[in-house]
LOVEXTOR-710235 format. One record per residue: x, y, z of N, C-alpha, C in turn; residue in one letter. Coordinates in steps of 0.05 Angstrom, whole numbers, plus 5000, padded with zeros to 4 digits. Layout:
<tikols>
XYZXYZXYZA
...
</tikols>
This chain:
<tikols>
360054694269361754564252364654574264M
365654804272368054794286368554644310K
366154614324366354454346366654124340L
365154074320365553794311368153724300S
369553934286372453894274374053824301R
373654014318375354004343375353714360A
372753644361372353394372373653164356L
373053204328374352964313377252974315L
378853194319381353234318382653104347L
381153184368381753044394381752774393L
379552624382378952354381381352174364S
382352334341384252224326386952164343L
387452404360389752444376389452234399T
387752234410387451994432387651694417A
386751684397386851404383389951364377S
390851574363393951514359395651474383S
394951614404396651574433396051264440A
393451164438392950904445394750694429A
394550764406395950544386398950604389M
400250774403403250834403404150694431A
402050604447403150514474405050274475Q
406950254491409050044492407649804497T
408249584483407149304485407849224510P
406049104527407048984554409448774553P
410248614533412348424534414648524523M
414448824514417048934504419748854523E
421748754515423748754532424648994546V
424848954574425649204589428449294593D
430349094577433149164582433849244552I
434349554546434849644521438149534512P
438549544486441049484480442949684490S
442349944494444250104507442550314523S
443750434543442250644560444750804570F
444451064571446451274576444851444599D
445651464625443951634643445051914639A
446851964626448152234619446152394605T
445252634612443652804599444953014586T
443753154563445253344551446253584570P
445053574594446353814610448453754626A
449253494626452153424637454453604629A
456153594647458353814644460953644633D
460353394626462753234617462153034597Y
464352914586463952714568465252494575I
464352264572464751984584464451774560R
466951674552467051474529468351194541R
466850994531468050714537469350644512E
471750544510473150444490474650164492V
475150014471476749784475479149814458M
481649854474483949904461485649654452I
486649644428487949424418490449394430P
491749134436494349104446496148944419M
498748944421500148824400499648554395R
498448374415497948124411494848064404D
493448254400490348254388488648284412G
489048244434487348284457486848594460K
484148614470483648934472482748944508K
483949204514483449274541481149494540M
479449474563477149644564478149884581F
477350124570478250404584475950544582A
476050764601473750954603475451204601V
474451414582476151694579473751874590I
474552054609472852224619473852534618V
472752714610473753004609471253194613M
472053424620469853624620469053724594R
466653794585465853894558467554164555K
468554164530470154394521473254384524G
473854134534476854094539478154074513T
480154194510482054204483484954184491T
486554074471489454094475489954054500T
489253764509489653714540491253494547A
492553494569494253284576492353034584P
493352744582492052544596493452464621I
491752364638492652264662491351994665L
493151794665492351504657493051344684L
490951154691491250994707490150694701T
492250494703491650214695491050054720R
488549944723488249834746486449574748T
486749394765484849144766482649184782P
481649414790479449494809477249624791Y
477049564767474149654754474349924741N
474849954721475250214709472450374708A
470450204702467850324697466950424721A
467350294748466550414774468050654783K
470750644774472550854782471351104767A
470051124744469251334732466151364737T
464951234756462251324762461451244790S
463151414807462751404836460451514845R
458651684831456351774838454751794811N
451951754814450251814791449852134789A
451052274773451252544772451652644744S
451152884743451153014718453753214721Q
455553174740457753384746460253194745K
462253264735464553104730465953034756I
466253254773467553214800466152994819E
463652924810462152714824462352454818E
462752414788463152154778465852034781I
468152234784470552124785471652114815V
473551974823474852004849475152274859P
474952324887475552614892478252684887I
479952514888483152594880483152684850S
481452684834481652744807480353054802D
479053154823477953394817479453614808A
481853634823483953884814484653824783E
484853564773485653534749483553574724F
481253474730479253484710477753764710V
478253894730477654224729479354394714N
481654274708483754454700485054334669D
482854234650483654144624485553894624N
484753724642486053454641484053274632Y
484853054619483552834608484252594625I
481952514641482352254658481551984646R
483751814647483251534631483451334654V
481851144655482450894671481950674652Y
483650454658483650234641483949954657E
482349804653482349514665484849384655D
486649264674489049124665488048874652V
489748724637489248484623487948264639R
485848204628484247974644482048054665G
482248294672480348374694478048554682R
475548474695473148664689472848674661N
473248894647472348894620474648844598G
476648814610478848744589479348464581S
480448404557480848124552483448074561E
483647784554486647654562486247524588G
488947434598489047274619490547464641D
489147414664490147584692492447434706Y
494547534708496647434725497647624746V
497147564773497847784795500547844788M
501248094789503648254790505148114763N
503648104740504647974714507648044714R
509347854714512347884708513148024683P
515448154681516648244659517348064639L
516748104612517547894590520847824598R
521147554598523347454608523147124619G
525247104638524946814649522546744663P
521046954674518346874687516146924668L
516247004647514147084627515047034597N
514446814588515046734561513646834540A
511447024546509647144528510747404518T
509847524495510747784489509248034501D
507647994524506248204535506848234564T
507148444576506848484605505848734610D
506048854634504749154640505949354624H
508649304618510149534605509549574576A
508749324562507749334534505049454531T
503249304553500349454551500349694557D
501949824573501850094580502750244552A
505250164539505850274514503950304496Y
502450044492500550054470498050214475D
497250224500495050384510495650694503T
497950804511498651074507498851144479I
499850924462500051004437497651024421D
495350844433492750884419491551124428W
491951194455490751454465491851744452L
493951734447495051964434494051984404V
493351784393492651774362489751784358K
488151744381485151694377483451894396N
485052034411483452194427483952494416V
481852614406482552844387482853094409P
482053074435482553314452485153314465E
486553134460489253084474491653264462T
493053354479496053484466497953304459N
497353034465499552824459501252804481G
500952894507502552814529501352674553R
502452494562501052294581502752284606V
501352294629502452194656501051994667A
502051814686500651594697501151644727M
498851534738498851514769497151304779T
496951264805495151024813496750924842G
494950804859495850714882495750444885S
497350304901497750034903498049864880S
496449694873496649554845497149754826Y
495449964818495750174798498450304803P
499650314827502450424833504150254816G
503950004821505749794806505749824779F
503049844765503049844735503950134727T
503750334743505250594734508150554735T
509350404752512250404750513050224729L
511750014722512249844701512149974673M
510750194669510150334650512950464640A
514250534662517050664656519250474648T
518650264646520650014629520350064598I
521950134586521750184557518950354552D
519450594561516750794563516150844534P
513650944529512951034505513751374507H
514351464484515251754485513651944492P
510951884489509052104502508752094534A
509651874546509451864576511652064586L
510852264597512552504603513152504636K
511452374653511652374684510152164694A
510852084719509251884736509251954760V
506751884774506551924802505351634816V
507451444820506951184833506251254863P
503651144868503251194900502950924913M
504250874936504050644950504450364934S
506350384916506550154890507549914906P
506249684892507049444902510049354886M
512149344900514649314889516049054894V
515848964915517448774921515148564944D
513648364932512148224950512848084972G
515348004968516947864993518148035010W
519648255003521248365022519848545039M
517448665032516048885051513648955042G
512748855021509848965011507748735018D
506048694996503348545007503748275018D
505448115011505347815014506947745036W
509747835044511547765063512548015071F
513448045096515248205108517748085117H
519848125109522547985115522047705124N
520547575103520447275106517747195119G
516647365136513947265152511447325132A
509847105131507247165114505347285123Y
504047475107501847625112498747495104R
497747405125495547175119492847325109Q
492947605111490547755100490347765072A
492247665058492347675029490347465019G
489547255033487847095021485047185016Y
483847375031481447515024481847674994D
484247784992484647954969484547734944Y
486447494949486247304927483447244916F
481647184937479147094930477447314913V
477947594925476447784912477147814885S
479847814881480947884855481147664833Q
481147424844481847204825479946984822M
477846964840475546754839473746794815A
473847054806472547104781473547344769Q
472747404743474047634727472847894741K
470347924749469948164761470148204792G
469348374804470048434834468048174848D
469548084868468547884881468547914913G
468147684925467747694959470447634970D
470147584996473047505010472147195015D
474147065027474046795036471646755055V
470246515049467746485066468146355087A
469746505109470546365131468846455156S
466446635150464946715169465546975180G
464447105204464547345213465447385237T
466347125252467847165279470047305278G
471447275305473947355310476147205292D
477547355280479647215260481947085276Q
482347215300484547135312484046805323Y
481446775331480546495340480146305314A
479546445292479146295268481646155258L
483846325258486446275247487846075265W
487446135294488645945310487845685308L
485145615306483645385299484745255276K
485445405258485745285229488545165227A
490445265244492945145246494845315229G
496545205211498445365191496545505169S
497845685155496945785133496145595112A
497745375110497245165091494845035098G
494344945124491944855132489245015127D
489545295129487145445122487145465093Y
488845435077488545425049486845175043V
487744965054486544705047483644685058K
483244805078480344815091478444975075A
479245195060477545335043478045345018Y
479245115006479745034978481345244964G
482545384977484445634966486645554947L
486945284950489245144932488545124902D
486245204896485145204870485645474859K
487145654872487845914866490645924859L
491545934833494245904827496246084849P
495446334854496746504872497246404896Q
495246254908495746104933497845944932S
497745764911500245584910503045684904R
502945914888505046064885506546154911K
504646224928505746314957507246104972M
506145854973506745624987509145514972Q
509545524950511845394933514345564934E
514345854947516446034942516646154971H
517046014992517146155018519046315025P
522046255010524146425014524446584990A
526646754992527247014973528646854950Y
527246684933528646604910528346734882D
529246604863528846774837526046864829D
524346704839521446784829520847074840F
521847134866521347374879523047594865W
525747534865527647684853527047774828K
526147584810525147664780523347894779G
521747884802519348064800519548344815Q
522148354827521848594847522848854826A
520549044828520549264810523149454817V
524249474842526649634844528749534832D
529149254830531449154818531249194789K
528949154774528549204746528949484739L
528149664756528449914749531849994749L
532249924771535350004778536949874755G
536349684740538049574719537949744695A
536249924692535450074671536350374671R
536550514653536750814653534150934666P
534451144680532151304689531751524674F
529151494659528351684637525851844639T
524151734658521351864662521452014690V
520852254691520952424714518852224737P
519452214758517952064776517652164806M
515052184817514652284841513352024858M
515051894873513951664888512351814915L
510251644922508951694945508051484960V
508351544988507751335004506451435036V
504851255045503851385071505951265094G
506451445116508151405138507251145154Q
504351145149503150905165501550705144W
502850655124501650515098501750195115D
499450085115498649815125499049615106Q
499549695082499749455061502649485043E
503549715035505849745016507649975025D
508749945048510350145057513350095048S
514049875036516649825028517449925004Y
515449914978516150004951517050264943G
515650474955516650724945519250794952A
520050764978522550794986524550634972P
524050374965525650214952526750264925A
524650404912525050484886526750744886V
526450924905527651144908530551094912F
531250884928533750844936535150714910R
533550544895535050454871535450604847A
533750844845534351054825535951314832L
535951354859536851614866539651674854K
541551474852544251534839544051604806A
541951514793541651554768540251804758K
539752004781538052224773539852474780D
541652544763543252814766541353024763P
539053034748537153264739535353304758G
534953214776532753264802530053164789G
529652984776527252914770525852664780N
527152594808526252344823525452494850L
523252384857522352554886521052264901H
521352304928519752144946518152324963L
515452254969513952424981512652195004V
512852285029511752135054509752285068V
507252215069505152375083504352235106G
502652365121501752195148499352065141P
499251825122496851725115497451415119W
494951285115494751025111495050955082R
494950675078494950585047493350765031H
494150835008492451014991491251245002S
491851335026490551545041491151795025G
493151825011493852094994491352154977V
489451934966487452034953484952094963N
484752094991482752145009482652395025Y
481452435042481552635065483852565082D
485752735082488152705097488652895123G
485752975134486253115158486552975182S
486052695183486352495208486952255199S
487952085220488451795218488051715243L
486051485246485051425273484851605293G
486451645315485851845336487552095327A
489252085309490952315301489652505284L
490252785294489352995276491253155266R
491453235241493353435227493053665219F
494653825212494054095206492954175180A
490354085178488754085153488653845139G
487453865110487453635095489853605083D
491753425093494753395083494653275056T
493053105049492652975026491653155000A
489753305006488953574985491653754985L
492953805007494753965004497153874983Q
497553624987499853504968498853494943F
495853424936495153384907495253634896R
494253844910493354094901496254284893R
498054274916499954444919502654314911D
502754094903505153954896504853784873V
503153594876502953394854502053504826M
500253684829498853794804500753954786K
502154154808503954354791506554214782P
507053984795509553824786508853694761W
506553614756505653494734505353674711L
504153934715503454104693505954214682D
508654234695510754284681511454104657Q
510653854663511653634644509353604621Y
506653684627504453584610503153864598L
503954084607502554314593505054534583K
504754514555507154684547506755014556P
508855114566508655404578508055444606G
507755194618507055164648509655244661A
509655374684512355444697513555234710P
516255254710517855024725517455024754K
516654804765515954764792518054594807F
519154724826521554594840520554484866D
521054274870520454084894522853924905V
523353914932525653764938525653484932P
528153334933527953044924526552924947A
526552974971524852874994522853045002A
520052985001518453165013516653055032Y
516653085058515452925077513953105097T
512152985110510453115133511353045157Y
512453225174513653175199511353125220A
510252915230508252865249509452955277T
508053045292508553135316508953445314G
510453545296510753825285508753925268L
507153735255505053815237506154025215D
507453915200508354115178510153965158K
509854065130511353925110514254025109W
516153855102518853915101520053825076Q
522153945065523553875042526353825048G
527453625038530453565047531353415018T
534553465016535453304993535153034992A
534952905014534652595016533452525043D
532452305045531252205069532351945077I
533851805059535051555065537951525076L
538951765077542151805082542451955110D
540251985127540752095148542451945169T
544052065181546251885197544551785225P
545051535230543651395252544751425278L
543451435297544451495323542751255342K
544751095355543250815368541950895397P
539850825398538250865425538050565436L
539650555459539950285471537850165490Y
536849905482535449765503537549735529L
536049725551537749695575536349565599G
538049525615536849375642534649505657A
532849345667530649455682528749585662G
528549525636526649625618527349935610S
529850005617530450275606531150295578S
531150535568532250595536533650855539L
535950875528537351105525539751135508G
540751335507542951385488545751255495W
545951195520548551105527548150795530D
550250655520550650355520551550285546K
550250115561551250005589553749815582A
555649865603558049685599557549425605A
555549345622555349075629553248955614K
553848715606551948545589549848435606A
547448425595545548345611543148225587D
540948075596539247985580536447985592R
534348005578531347985588530147735569D
528447605585527547365574524247375575T
523147245557520247205557519746945545Y
517246815555516346545538514646605515L
515046525492513446565468511946285466S
509646325467507646055463506046135436D
506545925418504745955389501845915395P
501445785417498645755422497345985434A
498746205442497946455451499146635439K
498846705413500746885397499647195405P
501247395404500547675408498947785382V
496747855389495047975368496348245356P
495648295334496448535321495048795326F
492648755333490848955344489048825365V
487948995382486248855404483848675393P
483248455407481448315396478348405403R
476548335386476448135364477648255339P
478948105322480248165298478348155277V
478148375261476748375240478048535215H
479848435201481348595184479748695161W
477248575155475648615134473948865143G
473948985169472649205174474849445169D
474149625153475849835145476650005168A
474750055190475350195210477650085230D
477949805226479949715238482749675224Q
482049615199484549565182485849805173W
484849985164486050225151488050395174K
486850435197488450585212490150395234P
490450085231491549945250494550045260W
495750115243498250215247498850415267L
496550595271496650825291494950715314V
494350475317492550365344494250385363S
493050435390494550445416495650175424D
498250195430499849925433499849865463Q
498149985478497749945507496749645513R
495249555491494049275493496249065495F
498549105485500948945481502448975504A
502949225513505449305532505349115557D
502749065567502448905594502548595590S
502748505569503348235560505748105572R
505747875584508347755593510647685571P
509447635546510847535521511747795508D
511648035522512248285502514448425524V
516648465514518648625528518448915520L
518249075546518149365537520449525551T
521349735532523749915542522550195536Y
523450365555522250615554524050835565V
524551075553525751285562524651425587T
525951605598524451805615523352015600E
521552165610520152375595522352585580P
522052615557523652775541523653055553L
525953195554526453445564526553635537T
527053495513526853665488526553475466K
525653585442524553375421526653255412A
526152995401527852845386526352775358V
527552895338526352925313528152705296H
526152535286527452325269526352315241I
528252285222527252295195528752155176R
527451925165529151705152527851445158G
529851235158529150995162530650865185R
529350835209530550725232531350435223P
533450345238534350085236534149945262K
533649685262533749485286536449365290V
538049345308540449225314539549045340D
538848825336538148645357539848395364L
540648365386541948115396540047955410Y
539647745397537547575415537947255408A
536847105424537146825424535046675429A
534346405422531646255427532445985434T
530845865450531445575458530345375436T
528745525416527745385396529845355372G
529045265346531045275325529845465302T
527645625311526845825293525246025306D
525146295299523346475315523246715299S
520946855305520547115293520947345315D
521747555304522347805320520848075309W
519048155328517848405323518648625336V
519348865325520149055344518749325334V
517849455357516049685351517549915363K
517750155349518450395358515850555362L
515750665388513150765397513851055409I
511751245405511551505419509351455441D
510151515468508451525488507851765497V
505551825495504152115503503952105535Y
504252375545503852405572501352335580P
501352215608498752095622496752325622E
497752605628495752805628496152955603E
494153005586494753105559492053245555Y
491553495566489253625566488753745537T
490453785521490353875494488553705477S
488653465481487353255467486852985485D
485052985505484952805525484952525516P
483852445491483452195483486252085479K
488452245474491052145470492852155492L
491552175522493352195543494051845548A
496751865549498051595557497851425530G
497251525506496851355483499851275477F
499751005464502250905455502050875426Q
503251095411503451105381505250965368L
504750765354506950625338508150825314G
510450865318511651035296512850885274V
514150665278514850465261515150205272G
514349965258514049725269514349505249M
515849305252516449115231517148865241E
517448655229517748345236519948245222I
521348055231523647905218523447615225F
523847455204523647135211526347075214R
527346925234529946895245531246705226G
530146515210530946355195532946475174R
532446725169533746885147535847045156Y
537346985181538947185191541547165176V
541946975161544846965143544147025112D
541447115110540547175081538047085076G
536447225060533747185056533246925036F
535446885021535346625005537046425018D
537646395043539246195053538146165084K
535246025085534345985109535545755123P
535745735146536945525160536145525189H
536345275203535245265226537045425248A
536145545269537745715287538745475306L
541045555321542245375343541245485370K
539645295382538645375406540745525424P
539845775437541845885455543846055446G
544246025420546346185406545446475400Q
546946685409546346925399546647025371V
544547095360544747225332544247525333E
545247645313545147895308543047975285N
540648075291538548115274538448395262Y
538648455237538848715230536848785209K
534848935212532849025193532049285195F
530849405177529549645175526649695182E
526049895199523350005201522350185176L
519850225176518950395152519950665153P
519850805131520851085130519051275146T
520251455160518751655177519551905178V
517952075184518752365191517152435219N
518252425241516752465265518152585285H
517352735301518052905328516952785350A
518652675370517952575397517952855411F
516052965422515853215433516653185461L
517353435474518153475503515753345521P
516053205542514153095560513152805548G
513852735524513452495513515352305520H
515252005518517551815522517751665495R
519951575491520751375466520551085479I
519150955467518650655477519350435453M
520450235462520950015440519749755453V
518349615440517249315449518349175429Q
518748895442519648685428518048435434V
517248295412515448065418516247845395Q
514847615396515847405377513447315359S
510847435357508647405344507147635335S
505447635314503747885309501547775293W
499647655304497747455293494847595294F
493447535277493747325256494847455228P
495447695230496347845203498647655194L
500747605213502947445203502647145214Y
503446975192503146665205504946615231D
503846455246505646385268508046215263R
510346305273512346145270512445885288N
512745695281512445445298514745405317P
516645575318519245615331520545315336Q
519845135315521244905309522044925277T
524444885268525044935246523844735225Y
522144785208520944645187521844745160V
521944555140522744725114521244915103K
518344835104516245035093514445095117N
514145335129512245355150509545375141I
508745405112506245375107505045125112F
506744905118505544625120506844505146F
507044685166507644605194505544465202A
506344265220504044095233504044165261K
501344075273500844155299503344105323T
504543885317506943835335509343985334G
509444125313511544325305511744585324D
509044645330509044925343509544835375Y
511844975385512844935411513645215421Q
513245155449513945435466517445455467K
518045675466520545765468521245975486A
523545975500524446205515526346405497T
525546655498526846805480528347025500Q
530847075491532647255504533647485488S
533047705495533947965484536348045504V
538548135486541548225501541548495503F
542248625521542848905526545748955540T
546849165533549549235543551949095532G
554449155540556749045525556849015500G
557948765492558648715465556048645446A
554248555462551348505450549448655458T
550048925453547949135463545849175439A
543449105445541149165425540349435424S
539649555402538749805396537149875377S
535650075374534350175352535750415344V
536750405319538150625310536550835293M
536651085305534751295295536451495275L
534651575258535651805239534752045253P
536452165270535552385287536752635269V
535152855267536153105256535853315273V
537353545270537653775283535453975270Q
533754085286531554275276532954545279D
</tikols>
C-alpha cells in the first residue's frame, strides 16, 4: 500500500512538471532582465531625470551595497552612460565601472553617469558643444542648466547621499564639467575637468591656430549619424595619407562622403576664421567673465593629442580670481584622457610607476574628500602640480604659466644655441602641397589606437631627413636643461606664396648610444609641437593674403610641459609647412576659404626661415633652476 502511494505521488509530480513546461513559442525577450544576482556587492539603478523643459535625461547610479551619507561623483557624457557602468559583466563593483572609479566606489562614493541631451538614452536634441544660452542658443537649456537640474534631482531623490556633489570627466565630459560651474547648483562643491574641450578653434579638437584637424570627421559620423554609438566615415581601410591626398581639400572629402548632411560639418566650413561663432563658445572666456565659485582641479596630459589647449587656458583665465587657493592645474605624462588609465608608460617612454593611479589616489581623491566628506582633513596641493618627464617625479609650484622665457636661437649651419648670431641669415626649403609632410610615418591609420594615442611621442627621425623640413640642433648638453611652462615660438619667416602654414617642433634627442634603454638610442622625442596658419599673422579674426617675400613674425605657443633635457641629450627644433593628413593642406595660394580650395590653388612655394640679426628666430623656453 505504501509503495503504490509513493508511485502515485511520483506520477503526479512528473505530470505537473510536464504541464509546467515553457511553451515553444513563448517570446524569448522578456520585458526586463537583470543579470545582477543577490550576491552582487553593488546597487545599480537606471533613472530618467526631468529637466526644466520637460525632457528627461537617462542616468545610471552605482554604489557599493551599504553605502550611506555618501557624496556623489557625477559625469555627464555623450559616450553612453549604460556602457560606462557595465565595463565587465560582473558581480563586483570595481569590474563594472571604469578602472579610474575604483578608489571612489570603494570609499563610500556614489558614482553617477548621465547621457547628455539627445544622446543614447536621453531625450532632446543633440548639439555638439551646445552653446550657453544667449546669442548662439535661443533656447532655455544648455549644459549648465541640465547639470543644475540633474544635481537638484539627485540630491533630492538618492536617499544614500549626503547632499554633496562633485563632477569630473575627460574630453567632452570635461567640457560638460566646466559648463556646470556656470551658475552652479549649491550642492556642487568641487570639479575635476580632465582634458576639457574649451576652444575648438584655438587649440582643441577642430582647429589649431587656424589649421583644420581632418580627423574630426570620423568623430562627427560616430557621434551624430545616429543617436547611439556609430561607426567612422566609410572611406576604407587604406593609408589615410593617400586617401586624403587623392580627395583634395577637406571640402572635397566632405562632398565625396556625403558629410555635408551633418550640420557640424557645415558649421566647420562656414566658420574657418575665429569669428563670433567660436568666440561665443570659448569656455575659458565664458568662465573668465564670471566669478570663480566652485573649487576646480584642471587636468591635462603633456602629450594630449586632442585637447592640449583647454585646461591651461581655463587656468590662465581664472588664476587672478582665486585668492583662496581653490584653483589647480595638473599636467601628467599622459595622452588624451590617459589620467583614467594605466599611466606607467606612453609609447616608448616608461615612467616611475603608474603615474595616473598616483594622481587619482594620492591627489584627486583626498582633494575631493575635503569638499565632499564632512570631517575629512584639509588637503593642500600646489596651484600647479606637474610631472617632470626626464626627471621622473611629481613637482608642485605656485604657477606654471609665468616662468620667465629664455630664447633658444636658430642659427646658421643647422645650429641651435642660447647666443643670437649678429649676422642675419636664412635657410630655405621647397614646400610642395602634392608631397606634404606626414604627421606620423606612413601608412597613416588614425583609427588605430596604437598609432593615434601615442603619436605625439613618436620618433621624429622620419621627418628629420626630409628636404622640406629644416632641422636645428644643439651640441650634446653638459648639464640638464629643465623647462616648466609654455614654450613660445618666435619665428621670422617668408614665403613665395600668398599663404603658408608653419609647424614648429621642440624635440629631445637621445644619445646614439643609450644602453639603459636601447630602443631609445637616438630617439627624437617631441616635447612640444604646434602649427600656425600664416594668414592669421595679424589676428585670428583678420585673415589676409601674405605678401610674397615679405618677412613676417609668427608668434604662437607650444603645449604646456614639464620636461628635463638631460646631460648627453641634445635639443632640436624642426620647422616645416605641412602636417598631413591630420591638418588640412594649405594651398599656399590665398583663397577665402581653404575648405573649398581647388586643385589649381595648390602651388609649390619656397619657404625662408630667418636666423640672426634683427630677424633672429627662436623658441623661447621656460627654463627653471633645480
